[in-house]
Structures are given as C-alpha cells and as structure tokens.
C-alpha positions in Angstrom: -16.2 -6.3 3.2 -13.1 -5.2 5.2 -11.1 -2.1 4.2 -8.2 -4.4 3.3 -10.5 -6.3 0.9 -11.8 -3.0 -0.6 -8.2 -1.9 -1.3 -7.2 -5.2 -2.8 -10.3 -5.2 -5.1 -9.8 -1.6 -6.2 -6.1 -2.1 -7.0 -6.9 -5.3 -8.9 -9.5 -3.6 -11.0 -7.4 -0.5 -11.7 -3.9 -1.9 -12.2 -4.3 -5.6 -13.3 -1.2 -6.3 -11.2 1.4 -8.9 -11.8 1.8 -9.1 -8.0 -0.2 -7.5 -5.2 0.2 -7.6 -1.4 -1.9 -5.6 0.9 -1.1 -5.9 4.6 -3.0 -4.3 7.5 -0.2 -2.9 9.7 -2.5 -1.0 12.0 -1.5 -3.2 14.9 2.0 -1.7 14.7 0.7 1.7 15.5 -0.9 3.5 18.4 -4.5 2.8 17.3 -7.4 0.8 18.9 -7.4 -2.9 18.5 -8.8 -4.3 15.2 -8.3 -0.9 13.4 -8.0 -0.7 9.7 -6.1 2.5 9.3 -2.5 1.7 8.3 -1.6 -0.4 5.3 1.4 -1.6 3.4 0.9 -2.1 -0.3 3.3 -3.8 -2.7 2.0 -3.4 -6.2 3.6 -4.6 -9.4 2.0 -3.5 -12.6 2.9 -2.8 -16.2 1.0 0.5 -15.7 4.1 1.7 -13.9 6.5 1.2 -16.9 8.3 4.5 -17.5 6.6 6.3 -14.5 8.5 8.0 -11.7 7.7 7.0 -8.1 5.7 10.2 -7.5 3.4 9.5 -10.5 2.9 5.9 -9.4 1.9 7.0 -5.9 -0.5 9.6 -7.4 -2.1 6.9 -9.5 -2.6 4.7 -6.4 -4.0 7.5 -4.3 -6.4 8.4 -7.1 -7.6 4.8 -7.2 -8.0 4.6 -3.5 -9.5 8.1 -3.0 -12.6 6.8 -1.2 -10.6 4.8 1.3 -8.1 7.7 1.8 -11.1 10.0 2.5 -12.4 7.6 5.1 -10.9 5.0 7.3 -7.3 4.9 5.9 -4.8 7.1 7.6 -1.6 5.9 6.0 -0.3 3.8 3.1 3.2 2.5 2.8 3.5 2.2 -1.0 6.0 0.0 -2.8 5.3 0.3 -6.5 7.2 -1.5 -9.2 7.1 -2.3 -12.9 7.4 -6.0 -13.7 11.1 -5.5 -14.8 11.9 -3.7 -11.6 10.2 -6.4 -9.5 12.4 -9.1 -11.2 15.5 -7.0 -10.6 14.6 -6.7 -6.9 14.2 -10.5 -6.9 10.5 -10.1 -6.0 11.2 -8.4 -2.7 10.0 -5.2 -1.1 11.4 -3.6 2.0 9.8 -4.3 5.3 8.0 -1.5 7.2 9.9 0.1 10.1 8.6 0.1 13.6 6.2 2.9 14.5 7.7 5.7 16.6 4.6 7.9 16.8 2.2 8.4 19.7 2.7 6.4 22.9 5.0 3.9 21.2 7.9 6.4 21.2 7.6 7.0 24.9 
C-alpha cells in the first residue's frame, strides 16, 4: 500500500468524509523521484462543524500520527465542514509552487 493510500484509508475511517482528496505533491518539491513526502489534503467532514481551523488540523495530525512520524514531511490541509464546502462551491485553493531547496535558486 502506498503512503497516499494509507492516508486516504485513515482519513476515511476517522472522519467519514463527505469529500476527500489526497494528492501526492512530492514532485513539486526538491525530493528524489517517486517520493511520497508532501501531500495536499482536502477533507470535508461533519466532524469539523463548530471547530476552528487549528482544532481541525490537530485532529488530522492525530489521525495521521504514524505517517507524520515516518515518511510524510508536509501536509497542506484544507479542512471544511459540509456547509463551508457548499459555500466555497466545492473548491479548495491550489498549492503554491515550492520555493525551497534547489528550486529557489
């Protein structure tokens, strides 16, 4: 199982999401080819109703503790309640280009 599949499976089990998108964005960073270190997560769940952004992120990090302790270096988190997702017209911001490492030179 890939790291991306592990993340998807854990988030499905923990949050029963209305919408879930996990994208491996490692290729956009200064890492070896075929790396699984940088991910973008869009997660829409009723579990986020009434929660502030920091609390939502803490919940996600707790659910993905094993992956964060191992291969995952970075998560771009976009967490929404179902109502917020509808207000955003089911759209999350795109990730910016990486400026770290040799890509900034």
